[in-house]
Each structure stands twice: as structure tokens, then as C-alpha cells.
N, C-alpha and C positions, 0 to 999 in steps of 0.2 A: 175672356171669351166673348167674342162678338155674337150677339143674339141672332142676327140674321145668318150667321155662318154655322150655327149649331146643326142643321140638317146635314150639311156636307161633312162636318166634323164627326157626327154620329155615323155616317156612312163609312168614313175612313176607319174609325175605330172598330166597327162591326164587320169589316171585310174578312176574307178567309185568312189573311196574313196576321192581322192584329187580334182577331178572335174575341173581342169584347162582346157581351150580350146586352143589348139595350133592354131596359125595362120601362114601364109606364112611370113617368115622373109623378111624385106626390104634389100636393098643393104647395105652391111657392117655388117649385123646381122647374128648370127649363130642360134638364137632361139628367138621366140616371142610367148607369150601366154597371155590370159586374164582370169579373174574370178571376178565376181561381180563388174565390172567397173574398176578393177585394172589391169594395163598392166605391164608385166615383159619382159625384153629384155636382151639378152646376145649378145654383139657385138664382132666381130672378126676383128682385124686390120692387119691380115696377119702374125702376130707373136704370139699373145696371145689373150685370151678372156678377155673381160671387162664387168663388171656388177655392179649393185648397191648392197647395203648392204642387202636389203630384198631378193634378189636373192641368195646371199651368205648364208643367213640363210636357205633357202630351199635346197641349194646345200649341206650344212653340214648335214642337217637332212637326206637327201638322202644318203650321205656317211655313216652315223652312223647306219641307219636302213634298208638299202637295203640288202636283204638276200644273193644275190649272191656275192656281193663285200663289205663285212663289212670293215669299216675303210679305204676307198679309200684315197690315198694321195691327198690333195687338192692344 
């Protein structure tokens, strides 16, 4: 997940269609959201973002189908 694109990614996830609810990230986190009891987190270690596979699936979907930036390099 590209750090500079997290605000757009968050807006996409929290829209009326996707229905994720953004939360305030804890220390060391760049993004945190939940939906139906599932929590997703993107961590930032000062050099790069780190996330799980399920977040990468959402990120790649965002990259492929986001209208303004199709095919973002990931």
C-alpha cells in the first residue's frame, strides 16, 4: 500500500458501497478500519507500509477499479 495513496484508499473503502468504518490508527499504524467485526490495519515502520494479505486484496482491487488512477503501481 503506497503511503501517499492511503487517504484515497480510505475514502474508497468507507464510501456507501464498501461500508468500511475508519478508526483512528494506533501508534505505528497508517490506517485502521473495521466492517462486520473484521479489522484491517496498515502499519508504517518509517520506511514502508506493512499489511496482511486481505488488505493487499482490497488494495489491488482499489488499484484496478479506481476511476482516477487505474493500474496504480503497487
